[in-house]
C-alpha positions in Angstrom: 47.4 -57.1 81.4 50.0 -59.1 79.6 51.9 -57.3 76.8 50.5 -58.3 73.4 52.2 -57.2 70.2 53.8 -54.3 72.0 56.5 -52.1 70.2 60.0 -53.0 71.6 60.3 -49.7 73.5 56.9 -50.1 75.1 57.6 -53.8 76.0 61.0 -52.8 77.6 59.2 -50.1 79.6 56.5 -52.5 80.7 59.1 -55.2 81.8 61.1 -52.6 83.7 57.9 -51.3 85.4 56.9 -54.9 86.4 60.4 -55.6 87.8 60.3 -52.3 89.7 56.8 -52.9 91.0 57.7 -56.4 92.3 60.7 -55.0 94.1 58.7 -52.2 95.7 55.4 -54.0 96.5 56.3 -57.7 97.2 57.0 -57.1 100.9 54.9 -57.8 104.0 54.3 -54.3 105.1 51.3 -52.6 106.8 48.9 -53.0 103.9 50.0 -56.6 103.2 49.5 -57.5 106.9 46.0 -56.0 106.9 45.0 -57.8 103.7 46.3 -61.1 105.1 44.4 -60.7 108.3 41.1 -59.8 106.6 41.6 -62.7 104.2 42.1 -65.2 107.0 38.9 -63.8 108.6 37.2 -64.2 105.2 35.9 -60.7 105.7 35.2 -58.7 102.5 38.5 -59.8 101.0 37.5 -59.3 97.4 36.2 -55.8 98.0 39.4 -54.9 99.9 41.6 -56.2 97.0 39.5 -54.2 94.5 39.9 -51.0 96.5 43.6 -51.5 96.9 44.0 -52.3 93.2 42.0 -49.2 92.2 44.1 -46.9 94.5 47.3 -48.4 93.2 46.1 -47.8 89.6 45.2 -44.2 90.1 48.3 -43.2 92.0 50.7 -45.2 89.8 49.6 -43.4 86.7 49.3 -40.1 88.7 52.9 -40.5 89.8 54.1 -41.1 86.3 52.1 -38.1 85.0 53.1 -35.6 87.7 52.8 -36.6 91.4 56.4 -35.7 91.9 55.8 -32.1 90.8 53.0 -31.8 93.4 55.2 -32.7 96.3 57.8 -30.2 95.1 55.1 -27.5 95.1 53.9 -28.6 98.6 57.1 -29.6 100.5 55.2 -29.9 103.8 52.9 -32.6 102.4 55.4 -35.4 103.0 55.8 -34.5 106.7 52.0 -34.4 107.2 51.6 -37.8 105.5 54.5 -39.3 107.5 53.0 -38.3 110.9 49.5 -39.3 110.0 51.1 -42.7 109.1 52.9 -43.0 112.4 49.7 -42.4 114.4 47.7 -44.7 112.2 50.2 -47.6 112.5 50.5 -47.1 116.3 46.8 -47.2 116.7 46.5 -50.5 114.7 49.5 -51.9 116.6 47.7 -51.2 119.9 44.5 -52.8 118.7 46.4 -55.9 117.5 48.4 -56.1 120.8 45.3 -55.9 122.9 43.7 -58.8 121.0 46.9 -60.8 121.3 47.0 -60.4 125.1 43.4 -61.3 125.7 42.9 -64.9 126.8 39.6 -65.0 125.0 41.1 -63.7 121.7 40.4 -66.0 118.8 38.1 -66.6 115.8 35.2 -65.0 117.7 37.1 -61.9 118.7 38.7 -61.7 115.2 35.3 -61.4 113.6 34.6 -58.3 115.6 37.6 -56.4 114.0 36.9 -54.8 110.6 33.9 -57.1 110.2 31.7 -54.5 108.6 32.2 -53.7 104.9 32.5 -50.0 105.6 35.2 -50.5 108.3 37.1 -53.0 106.1 37.1 -50.6 103.1 38.1 -47.6 105.2 40.9 -49.8 106.6 42.0 -50.6 103.0 42.0 -46.9 102.1 43.9 -46.0 105.3 46.6 -48.6 104.9 47.2 -47.2 101.4 46.8 -43.4 101.7 48.0 -43.0 105.3 51.0 -45.2 104.7 54.1 -43.1 104.0 55.8 -46.1 102.3 53.0 -46.0 99.7 53.9 -42.4 98.8 57.6 -43.1 98.8 56.9 -46.0 96.4 54.8 -43.7 94.2 57.6 -41.2 94.1 60.1 -43.9 93.0 57.8 -45.1 90.3 57.2 -41.5 89.0 60.9 -40.8 89.0 62.0 -43.9 87.2 59.2 -43.6 84.6 60.6 -40.3 83.4 63.6 -42.2 81.9 61.3 -43.9 79.4 59.9 -40.7 77.9 57.2 -41.5 75.4 57.0 -45.1 76.8 56.5 -44.0 80.4 52.8 -45.2 80.4 54.1 -48.6 79.5 56.3 -48.4 82.6 53.2 -47.5 84.6 51.2 -50.4 83.2 54.1 -52.8 84.1 54.1 -51.4 87.7 50.3 -51.9 87.9 50.7 -55.5 86.7 53.2 -56.2 89.5 50.8 -54.5 92.0 47.9 -56.6 90.8 49.9 -59.9 90.9 51.0 -59.2 94.5 47.5 -58.5 95.6 46.3 -61.8 94.0 49.1 -63.6 95.9 48.1 -62.0 99.2 44.5 -62.9 98.6 45.2 -66.5 97.6 47.7 -66.9 100.4 45.3 -65.7 103.1 42.7 -68.1 102.0 45.3 -70.9 101.9 46.4 -70.3 105.5 42.8 -69.8 106.8 42.4 -73.4 108.1 45.4 -72.9 110.4 43.5 -70.2 112.3 40.7 -72.3 113.6 41.9 -71.9 117.2 42.5 -68.9 119.5 46.2 -69.5 120.0 47.0 -69.0 116.2 45.0 -65.8 116.2 46.8 -64.4 119.2 50.2 -65.2 117.6 49.2 -63.6 114.4 48.0 -60.4 116.2 51.1 -60.3 118.2 53.3 -60.5 115.1 51.2 -57.8 113.4 51.5 -55.5 116.5 55.3 -55.9 116.3 55.4 -55.2 112.6 53.2 -52.1 112.9 55.2 -50.8 115.9 58.5 -51.3 114.0 57.2 -49.5 110.9 55.9 -46.6 113.1 59.2 -46.3 114.9 61.2 -46.3 111.7 59.0 -43.6 110.2 59.2 -41.5 113.3 63.0 -41.7 113.1 62.9 -40.5 109.5 61.2 -37.3 110.4 
């Protein structure tokens, strides 16, 4: 995905897209926390990363080619996505808090959450498509890309490069920290932190409505 022999305008668009993508995606949000937990569990990490990358690719290029126009035609769509996101985040926060408060929570309990491939992949889809931040990011990408006119697909490619790099970092990081989670206390702390993050994101989204 590195630019090779690109025309100057396309290279500039690609670099701008990569910088924008890193600024938007390189944060520990709902999707990132989910990926980290699944990676530490060593539960279908590669499949999850591939699904997230595919979703990002489709919607990055869709946003550049006209997603913004769709939300203008359907102004109620943003509100529906936002409240679905609030409910989804609160549900996951509740599940994480319940695991954190259980004395028996630990590696054995962790394996019960999102352990099946289907559940893990549905979780990956949910944390992308039911996450209002995802849609806001796509809107930003689509808006900025229009400034590059004929080179806007280069901007989209740069944004996708940043998304892919961030997913690789999350995957590698979760594997790196996996040995630290060989005891129950570490899992309970992680789940407690995830519950706080999810609750905070849900509250902030609800205040936006």
